[in-house]
C-alpha positions in Angstrom: 4.8 35.0 -22.0 5.2 31.5 -20.6 8.4 29.9 -21.4 8.0 26.2 -22.4 11.0 23.9 -21.8 11.3 20.2 -21.9 13.9 18.7 -19.4 13.6 15.2 -21.1 16.2 16.4 -23.5 19.5 15.8 -21.7 17.9 15.5 -18.2 20.5 14.4 -15.7 17.9 13.1 -13.2 15.9 10.2 -14.7 12.9 11.1 -12.4 12.7 14.6 -13.9 9.7 14.8 -16.1 10.1 18.4 -17.4 9.8 22.1 -16.6 7.3 24.9 -17.0 7.3 28.6 -16.2 4.8 31.2 -15.1 6.8 33.9 -16.8 8.6 34.8 -13.7 9.7 31.5 -12.2 10.9 28.2 -13.5 9.2 25.1 -12.0 10.6 21.5 -12.3 8.3 18.3 -12.2 9.8 15.2 -10.6 8.3 11.7 -10.3 8.5 9.8 -7.0 9.9 6.7 -8.8 10.8 5.5 -12.3 8.3 2.7 -12.4 4.6 3.5 -11.6 5.1 6.6 -9.5 2.4 7.3 -7.0 3.2 11.0 -6.7 5.2 13.8 -8.2 6.6 17.0 -6.8 6.9 20.4 -8.3 9.8 22.6 -7.1 10.9 26.1 -7.9 14.0 27.5 -9.3 16.1 24.3 -9.6 16.1 23.9 -5.8 14.5 20.6 -4.8 14.1 21.9 -1.3 11.7 24.7 -2.5 8.7 22.4 -2.9 5.7 24.1 -4.5 3.3 21.2 -4.5 3.4 17.4 -4.1 0.5 15.6 -5.8 0.0 12.1 -4.4 -2.5 9.3 -5.0 -1.7 8.9 -8.8 -2.0 5.1 -8.7 -5.2 5.0 -6.8 -6.7 8.2 -8.3 -7.3 9.4 -4.8 -5.5 12.7 -5.7 -4.2 15.0 -3.0 -2.3 18.2 -3.4 -0.1 19.2 -0.5 1.3 22.8 -0.9 4.8 23.8 0.3 5.3 26.4 3.0 5.8 29.4 0.8 3.1 28.5 -1.7 0.1 27.8 0.6 -1.0 31.4 0.4 -1.1 31.6 -3.5 -4.5 32.2 -5.0 -6.9 29.5 -6.0 -6.7 30.4 -9.7 -2.8 30.3 -9.7 -2.9 26.9 -7.8 -5.2 25.4 -10.3 -3.1 26.7 -13.2 0.1 25.3 -11.5 -1.5 21.8 -10.9 -2.8 21.7 -14.6 0.7 22.6 -15.9 2.4 20.1 -13.7 0.0 17.3 -14.7 0.7 18.1 -18.5 4.5 18.0 -17.8 4.2 14.8 -15.7 2.4 12.9 -18.4 3.8 14.6 -21.5 7.2 16.0 -20.6 6.2 19.6 -21.4 3.3 22.0 -20.9 0.8 22.7 -23.6 1.9 24.9 -26.4 0.6 28.4 -26.1 -1.5 29.7 -29.0 -5.0 30.1 -30.4 -7.8 27.8 -29.2 -10.9 27.0 -31.1 -14.2 26.4 -29.3 -17.3 24.9 -30.9 -20.6 25.6 -29.3 -22.8 23.5 -31.3 
């Protein structure tokens, strides 16, 4: 079960956009600046030194993900999931709600 938390409520750091979890670890998304940030970073466990990924190039749409030392060896599927969650939190303040998804094929 993925825990969904929003850090916008009562966030002490104005650059913190929100949090998400993979069920084992808690991740925090932090913008590079308050006005027109060009990047955001995701760190683990409330420790800003434990950088999971930095996504840069937001203003130019020349996106680049730079993975932290302990996270480079993570699988491609997990990395993709992590980036997707981080983008949702960066833009919306929280990850998408878990639940049923409807798909229409026609």
